C-alpha positions as CSV (number, residue, x, y, z in Angstrom):
1,M,-3.0,4.3,-9.0
2,Q,0.6,5.7,-9.9
3,T,3.4,2.9,-9.1
4,T,6.4,3.5,-7.2
5,T,9.8,3.3,-8.8
6,S,10.9,-0.2,-7.0
7,D,7.3,-1.5,-7.9
8,R,8.2,-0.8,-11.6
9,A,11.8,-2.4,-11.5
10,G,11.5,-4.9,-9.2
11,S,12.2,-5.1,-5.1
12,D,16.0,-4.6,-5.4
13,G,14.7,-1.2,-6.3
14,P,16.8,0.6,-8.7
15,G,17.9,4.3,-8.5
16,Q,15.0,7.4,-8.6
17,V,15.6,9.2,-11.3
18,G,14.4,12.2,-8.9
19,T,18.2,12.6,-8.1
20,A,20.3,14.3,-9.9
21,G,23.2,11.5,-10.3
22,T,20.8,9.1,-11.7
23,T,19.5,11.5,-14.3
24,V,22.7,12.6,-15.4
25,K,23.8,8.8,-15.5
26,L,21.4,8.0,-17.6
27,S,21.1,10.5,-20.2
28,A,25.0,9.9,-20.7
29,M,24.0,6.3,-21.7
30,M,21.5,8.1,-24.0
31,F,24.4,10.1,-25.3
32,L,26.4,7.2,-26.1
33,Q,23.9,4.8,-27.0
34,F,23.6,6.9,-29.9
35,F,26.4,8.4,-30.5
36,L,27.7,4.7,-31.0
37,W,24.6,4.1,-34.1
38,G,25.2,7.3,-35.7
39,A,29.2,7.4,-36.1
40,W,28.8,4.5,-38.7
41,F,24.9,3.8,-39.6
42,V,24.6,6.9,-42.1
43,T,27.7,6.9,-43.3
44,L,28.1,3.7,-44.4
45,G,25.7,3.5,-47.6
46,P,28.1,6.4,-49.0
47,F,31.1,4.3,-47.8
48,L,29.8,1.4,-49.7
49,A,28.6,3.4,-52.8
50,N,32.2,4.9,-53.1
51,R,33.5,1.8,-53.3
52,G,31.7,0.5,-56.2
53,A,29.2,-1.4,-54.1
54,D,25.6,-2.1,-56.5
55,P,22.2,-0.6,-54.5
56,G,21.6,-4.5,-54.1
57,T,25.0,-4.6,-51.7
58,I,24.0,-1.1,-49.8
59,G,20.3,-3.0,-48.7
60,N,21.9,-6.1,-47.7
61,A,24.5,-4.3,-45.3
62,Y,21.5,-2.4,-44.2
63,T,19.1,-5.5,-43.7
64,T,21.6,-6.5,-40.7
65,A,20.1,-3.9,-38.6
66,P,16.6,-5.7,-39.0
67,I,17.4,-8.9,-38.8
68,G,19.3,-7.9,-35.1
69,A,15.8,-5.9,-34.4
70,I,14.1,-9.4,-35.3
71,L,16.0,-11.5,-32.9
72,A,15.9,-8.6,-30.3
73,P,12.8,-9.6,-28.3
74,V,13.9,-13.6,-28.0
75,F,17.4,-12.9,-26.7
76,V,15.8,-9.9,-24.1
77,G,12.7,-12.2,-23.3
78,M,14.9,-15.7,-22.7
79,I,18.0,-13.6,-20.8
80,A,17.3,-10.0,-20.3
81,D,14.2,-10.4,-18.7
82,R,14.9,-13.1,-16.4
83,F,18.6,-13.8,-15.5
84,F,20.5,-11.0,-15.4
85,A,20.5,-7.1,-14.3
86,T,19.9,-4.7,-16.8
87,Q,23.2,-2.9,-17.0
88,L,25.3,-6.5,-16.8
89,V,23.5,-7.4,-20.2
90,L,24.0,-4.0,-21.8
91,G,27.4,-4.3,-20.9
92,V,28.5,-7.3,-22.6
93,L,26.2,-6.7,-25.7
94,H,28.2,-3.0,-26.5
95,L,32.3,-4.3,-25.4
96,V,31.4,-7.5,-27.9
97,G,29.5,-5.2,-30.5
98,G,32.5,-2.5,-30.9
99,A,35.1,-5.0,-31.3
100,L,33.1,-6.3,-34.1
101,L,32.7,-2.9,-35.4
102,L,36.4,-2.0,-35.1
103,L,37.1,-5.4,-37.1
104,A,34.8,-4.6,-40.1
105,P,37.4,-2.1,-42.1
106,S,39.8,-5.1,-42.3
107,V,37.2,-7.1,-44.2
108,A,35.6,-4.1,-46.0
109,P,35.5,-4.8,-49.9
110,S,37.9,-2.4,-51.2
111,A,36.6,-2.0,-54.8
112,A,33.6,-3.1,-57.3
113,G,33.4,-6.9,-57.8
114,E,34.7,-7.7,-54.6
115,S,32.8,-10.5,-52.5
116,P,30.7,-8.0,-49.5
117,W,29.5,-11.2,-47.2
118,L,32.2,-11.3,-44.7
119,F,31.6,-7.7,-43.8
120,V,28.2,-8.5,-44.1
121,G,28.7,-11.0,-41.4
122,V,30.5,-9.0,-39.3
123,L,27.9,-6.2,-39.4
124,L,25.3,-8.3,-38.5
125,A,26.9,-10.1,-35.8
126,H,26.9,-6.7,-34.4
127,M,23.1,-5.9,-34.8
128,L,23.0,-9.0,-33.2
129,C,24.4,-7.7,-30.2
130,Y,23.2,-3.8,-31.0
131,M,19.8,-4.1,-31.2
132,P,18.5,-5.6,-28.3
133,T,20.4,-2.8,-26.3
134,L,17.8,-0.5,-27.6
135,G,15.0,-1.9,-26.1
136,L,16.8,-2.4,-23.1
137,T,18.0,1.2,-22.8
138,S,14.3,2.1,-22.9
139,S,13.4,-0.1,-20.6
140,L,16.4,0.5,-17.8
141,A,15.6,4.2,-18.0
142,F,11.7,4.0,-17.5
143,A,12.6,1.5,-14.7
144,N,14.2,4.3,-13.1
145,M,11.5,6.9,-13.1
146,T,8.3,7.7,-11.7
147,N,6.8,10.0,-14.8
148,P,7.6,8.8,-17.8
149,E,5.7,10.9,-19.8
150,K,7.9,14.0,-18.9
151,Q,10.9,12.7,-17.7
152,F,11.7,10.4,-20.6
153,P,12.2,13.0,-23.2
154,P,14.5,15.3,-21.7
155,V,17.1,12.2,-20.6
156,R,16.0,10.8,-24.2
157,V,17.4,14.4,-26.0
158,L,20.9,13.4,-24.9
159,G,20.5,10.7,-27.4
160,T,19.9,12.7,-30.2
161,I,22.7,14.8,-29.5
162,G,24.9,11.8,-29.6
163,W,23.9,11.2,-32.9
164,I,25.0,14.7,-33.9
165,V,28.1,14.8,-32.1
166,A,28.9,11.5,-33.7
167,G,28.5,13.2,-37.2
168,L,30.8,16.2,-36.6
169,V,33.4,13.3,-35.2
170,V,32.9,11.4,-37.9
171,G,33.5,14.6,-40.2
172,Q,36.5,15.8,-38.6
173,V,38.4,12.5,-38.2
174,A,37.7,12.3,-42.0
175,K,39.2,15.4,-42.6
176,S,42.6,14.8,-40.7
177,M,43.1,10.9,-41.6
178,V,42.2,11.6,-45.8
179,A,44.6,13.9,-47.4
180,G,43.1,17.4,-47.4
181,D,43.3,17.4,-51.4
182,A,41.3,14.6,-51.4
183,S,37.5,14.6,-52.6
184,E,34.4,14.1,-51.2
185,A,34.2,10.6,-52.4
186,Q,37.6,9.6,-51.5
187,R,36.6,11.1,-47.7
188,A,33.3,8.7,-48.2
189,A,35.3,5.8,-48.8
190,A,37.6,6.1,-46.0
191,P,36.6,3.5,-43.2
192,H,37.7,6.0,-40.4
193,F,34.0,6.3,-38.7
194,F,34.0,2.6,-37.5
195,Y,37.1,3.0,-35.5
196,V,35.0,6.1,-34.1
197,A,32.1,3.8,-33.4
198,G,34.0,0.8,-32.3
199,A,35.7,2.4,-29.6
200,S,32.5,4.6,-28.8
201,G,31.1,1.0,-28.1
202,I,33.6,-0.5,-25.9
203,L,33.4,3.0,-23.8
204,L,29.8,2.8,-23.3
205,G,30.0,-1.4,-22.7
206,L,32.4,-0.5,-20.0
207,Y,30.0,2.6,-18.9
208,S,27.3,0.5,-18.2
209,F,28.4,-1.5,-15.5
210,F,28.1,1.7,-13.4
211,L,24.2,2.3,-14.6
212,P,21.6,1.8,-11.8
213,H,20.9,-1.5,-10.9
214,T,17.8,-2.7,-12.6
215,P,17.4,-6.0,-11.5
216,P,15.3,-8.5,-14.4
217,P,11.4,-8.0,-13.6
218,A,10.6,-11.3,-14.4
219,R,13.3,-12.8,-11.5
220,G,11.7,-15.8,-9.5
221,K,8.6,-16.3,-11.7
222,P,8.1,-19.5,-13.0
223,F,9.3,-20.8,-16.0
224,S,7.8,-20.8,-19.1
225,L,9.5,-21.3,-23.1
226,W,6.3,-18.6,-24.4
227,T,6.9,-16.5,-21.8
228,A,11.0,-16.0,-22.1
229,L,10.4,-15.9,-26.3
230,G,8.2,-12.8,-25.1
231,F,5.1,-14.5,-26.8
232,D,3.0,-13.1,-23.9
233,A,3.1,-9.6,-25.7
234,L,1.2,-10.9,-28.5
235,K,-1.5,-11.0,-26.0
236,L,-1.8,-6.9,-26.4
237,L,-2.7,-8.0,-30.3
238,G,-5.6,-8.6,-29.4
239,N,-6.6,-5.1,-28.6
240,K,-7.8,-3.3,-31.4
241,N,-6.0,0.1,-31.1
242,F,-2.9,-1.8,-29.8
243,L,-2.9,-3.9,-33.2
244,V,-3.3,-0.9,-35.3
245,F,-0.4,1.1,-34.0
246,I,1.5,-1.9,-34.1
247,I,0.6,-2.7,-37.9
248,A,0.9,1.0,-38.7
249,S,4.6,1.3,-37.0
250,F,5.6,-1.6,-39.0
251,L,4.2,-0.4,-42.5
252,I,5.6,3.4,-41.9
253,C,9.3,1.7,-41.1
254,I,9.1,0.6,-45.0
255,P,9.7,4.2,-46.6
256,L,11.7,4.5,-43.0
257,A,14.7,2.2,-44.5
258,A,15.1,4.3,-47.9
259,Y,15.8,7.4,-45.7
260,Y,18.6,4.8,-44.0
261,S,19.9,3.1,-46.7
262,F,20.2,6.1,-49.7
263,A,19.3,9.4,-48.1
264,A,22.9,10.0,-47.8
265,T,24.1,8.8,-51.0
266,Y,21.1,10.8,-52.7
267,A,22.5,14.1,-50.9
268,G,26.0,13.4,-51.9
269,K,24.8,13.4,-55.9
270,A,22.6,15.9,-55.7
271,G,26.2,18.0,-54.6
272,V,25.7,18.4,-50.8
273,Q,28.7,19.4,-49.4
274,D,30.1,17.7,-45.8
275,V,27.2,15.2,-46.4
276,P,27.6,13.9,-42.5
277,F,27.2,16.6,-41.1
278,K,24.5,17.8,-43.2
279,M,22.6,14.7,-42.2
280,T,23.1,15.2,-38.6
281,F,20.8,18.4,-39.2
282,G,17.8,16.4,-38.5
283,Q,19.2,15.2,-34.9
284,M,19.3,18.8,-34.8
285,S,15.9,19.2,-35.0
286,E,14.8,16.5,-32.9
287,I,16.1,18.6,-29.8
288,F,13.9,21.0,-30.3
289,F,11.1,18.9,-31.0
290,M,12.0,15.9,-28.2
291,L,12.2,19.1,-25.7
292,V,8.9,20.5,-26.6
293,M,7.1,17.0,-26.5
294,P,5.5,17.0,-23.0
295,L,3.6,20.0,-24.4
296,C,3.0,18.5,-27.5
297,F,1.2,15.7,-25.3
298,A,-1.0,17.5,-22.9
299,R,-2.3,19.3,-26.4
300,L,-2.6,16.7,-29.0
301,G,-2.8,12.9,-27.4
302,V,-1.1,10.0,-29.0
303,K,-3.1,9.7,-32.2
304,W,-2.4,13.0,-33.6
305,M,1.4,12.7,-32.0
306,L,1.6,9.7,-34.2
307,A,0.0,11.3,-37.0
308,I,2.0,14.2,-37.3
309,G,4.8,11.9,-37.2
310,M,3.6,9.9,-40.7
311,L,2.8,13.2,-42.2
312,A,5.7,14.6,-41.7
313,W,8.1,11.1,-43.1
314,M,5.3,11.9,-46.1
315,A,6.3,15.7,-46.8
316,R,10.8,14.7,-46.2
317,Y,10.3,12.2,-49.2
318,A,8.0,14.5,-51.5
319,L,10.8,17.4,-50.7
320,F,13.5,14.6,-51.7
321,A,11.7,14.2,-55.3
322,G,11.1,17.9,-55.7
323,A,14.2,18.7,-55.6
324,W,15.7,16.6,-57.8
325,D,16.3,18.2,-61.2
326,G,17.5,15.3,-63.5
327,A,21.6,14.3,-63.9
328,G,23.5,17.5,-64.1
329,G,20.6,19.8,-63.2
330,N,20.5,22.6,-60.9
331,H,19.3,20.2,-57.6
332,V,17.2,22.9,-55.1
333,M,19.4,22.8,-52.4
334,W,17.0,24.1,-49.6
335,M,14.3,21.2,-50.1
336,I,16.9,18.5,-49.6
337,L,18.0,20.1,-46.4
338,A,14.0,21.1,-45.5
339,G,13.5,17.0,-45.6
340,I,16.1,16.3,-43.6
341,I,15.8,18.6,-41.1
342,L,12.1,17.0,-40.7
343,H,13.7,14.1,-39.9
344,G,13.3,15.7,-36.2
345,I,9.2,15.2,-36.2
346,C,9.7,12.0,-38.2
347,Y,11.5,10.6,-35.1
348,D,10.4,12.0,-32.2
349,F,6.5,12.3,-33.2
350,F,6.3,8.5,-34.2
351,F,9.1,6.5,-32.5
352,V,9.1,8.4,-28.7
353,T,5.5,8.7,-28.6
354,G,5.5,4.9,-29.6
355,F,7.4,3.8,-26.7
356,I,6.3,6.2,-24.0
357,Y,2.3,4.3,-25.7
358,V,3.8,1.3,-25.2
359,E,5.2,2.2,-22.0
360,K,1.4,3.5,-20.7
361,K,-0.6,0.7,-22.5
362,C,1.0,-2.2,-20.8
363,P,1.2,-3.9,-17.6
364,T,4.6,-3.7,-15.6
365,M,5.4,-7.3,-15.9
366,M,5.2,-7.2,-20.2
367,R,6.7,-3.8,-20.6
368,G,9.9,-5.4,-21.3
369,Q,8.5,-7.8,-24.0
370,A,6.2,-5.1,-25.2
371,Q,9.2,-2.6,-26.1
372,G,10.5,-5.8,-27.8
373,L,7.7,-6.1,-29.8
374,L,7.5,-2.6,-30.7
375,V,11.3,-2.9,-31.8
376,L,10.4,-5.9,-33.6
377,A,7.7,-4.6,-35.5
378,T,9.6,-1.3,-36.4
379,Q,13.5,-1.7,-36.5
380,G,12.7,-5.3,-37.5
381,L,10.2,-6.2,-39.9
382,G,9.2,-2.9,-41.5
383,M,13.3,-2.3,-41.9
384,F,13.9,-5.4,-43.3
385,V,11.2,-5.2,-45.9
386,G,12.4,-1.5,-46.9
387,A,15.8,-2.2,-46.8
388,Q,15.6,-5.3,-49.0
389,L,12.4,-3.7,-51.2
390,F,14.1,-0.5,-51.6
391,P,17.2,-1.4,-53.2
392,R,15.1,-2.8,-56.3
393,I,12.9,0.0,-56.5
394,V,16.6,2.4,-57.3
395,D,17.4,-0.3,-59.6
396,H,14.5,0.0,-61.5
397,F,14.4,3.8,-61.4
398,T,18.3,3.5,-62.7
399,T,19.6,3.9,-66.4
400,K,22.4,1.6,-67.3
401,S,24.9,3.3,-69.1
402,G,26.1,0.3,-71.6
403,V,29.6,1.3,-71.3
404,E,32.4,0.0,-69.4
405,G,33.8,2.5,-66.7
406,G,30.3,4.7,-67.7
407,A,28.1,6.3,-64.4
408,D,24.6,5.1,-64.4
409,V,21.8,7.7,-64.1
410,V,18.9,7.3,-61.3
411,D,15.5,9.0,-61.2
412,W,15.9,10.2,-57.7
413,K,12.5,12.2,-58.8
414,M,10.9,8.9,-59.0
415,V,12.6,7.1,-56.4
416,W,11.4,9.2,-53.6
417,A,8.2,9.5,-54.8
418,V,7.5,6.1,-54.2
419,P,7.4,6.0,-50.7
420,S,5.9,9.5,-50.1
421,A,3.1,8.3,-51.3
422,A,3.4,4.9,-49.1
423,A,3.7,7.2,-46.4
424,L,0.2,9.2,-47.3
425,L,-1.2,6.0,-47.5
426,I,-0.4,4.8,-44.0
427,L,-1.6,7.8,-42.6
428,I,-4.9,7.8,-44.0
429,G,-5.3,4.5,-42.9
430,F,-4.2,4.8,-39.8
431,L,-6.2,8.2,-39.0
432,L,-9.5,6.1,-40.3
433,T,-8.9,2.8,-37.6
434,F,-7.1,3.9,-34.3
435,R,-8.4,5.6,-31.1
436,N,-6.2,7.0,-28.6
437,D,-7.2,5.1,-25.2
438,V,-4.4,5.1,-23.0
439,S,-5.2,5.2,-19.3
440,K,-3.9,8.2,-17.2
441,S,-2.4,5.0,-14.8
442,P,0.9,3.6,-16.4
443,E,-0.4,0.2,-14.8
444,A,-3.3,0.0,-17.2
445,A,-3.3,-2.9,-19.5
446,P,-5.3,-3.1,-22.8
């Protein structure tokens, strides 16, 4: 039986997604949510690399995201799901997080050898604010929808557009704030993108207070520490297919960390110009695949949507590996750009499908916790392992110059071959063990 919108979000009744006003509000929310992240996250790696940071420091900076994601379900379970309306929680978190990004440039290391820990600490504080909002924006959108499988992709695609626009804006700001004759490395080392991201975070915080009223789904229910900490969602792991889905999501995000941490740095080393803009090609492809997702669901189903996403992961890293022609070599640009463009399939067919699978699989009162569990497994544990592991892989395949001031040489072909092989193994294991078992009813529980 199809639930009503008020059943899904609480007796106070959020806005109806069928109205144009609510759809526009949700779409704008997604635009700003991912504009904020896209404005600084990809550019962070080249920023640190061009300031002399080693792979370990870059890995530690990117580890702040999974730490925030690991703690996000605890925050959502204890606060957002029980005591405060979702839009109010989003507003406060984004206001604080935006202010922290504005602070980050003042504590950023400016040269090799400077301690990065205060800077990493500020990034961690921001991510402790930002990561809970990934699950909260999804749950707020779902709470205001009657048919998420069809309604969510067109709303979520505005997040993709936001990420693209962020890359364009950051590139233009770099050209205006850094001298016109500056090199690509000098532009990459400038902290301008933090100001863009911080300002957008504060704007999103203020905007959040005007989103549809979405009361906490567990308000008025008997308090349980187990439930408040989000542990009720662990019951879902008793279902074999849901367990396989969570394990595969965790494992595939280990090689995903390689893309976020070092793809932009690799592209710059290979000679790609205007890296922040070129990296948005992946999000541009997301738009197309997001819009065709409802048709793909009808034809392929959850299992094959997820499998195609994993296959694209393997292919992306294989293209990166094949494009590298050694230090100073003639690198194959079309392969690098094709690998970036595949990000659309990687993200849409796996992550967006995953959010919808969780929404259809779980009972209403557990959806917020279940989405938090998915964020924990992917953006949390998976990205944490990857962010710590991949810098060690880069370092392993790096030949030190041995000369003070000399440039180290990274064998990027071998660096990217490792996550490509890992993604292939994860795909094979998933195909052998997962069965699509979601019910047509969004209320169905495992």
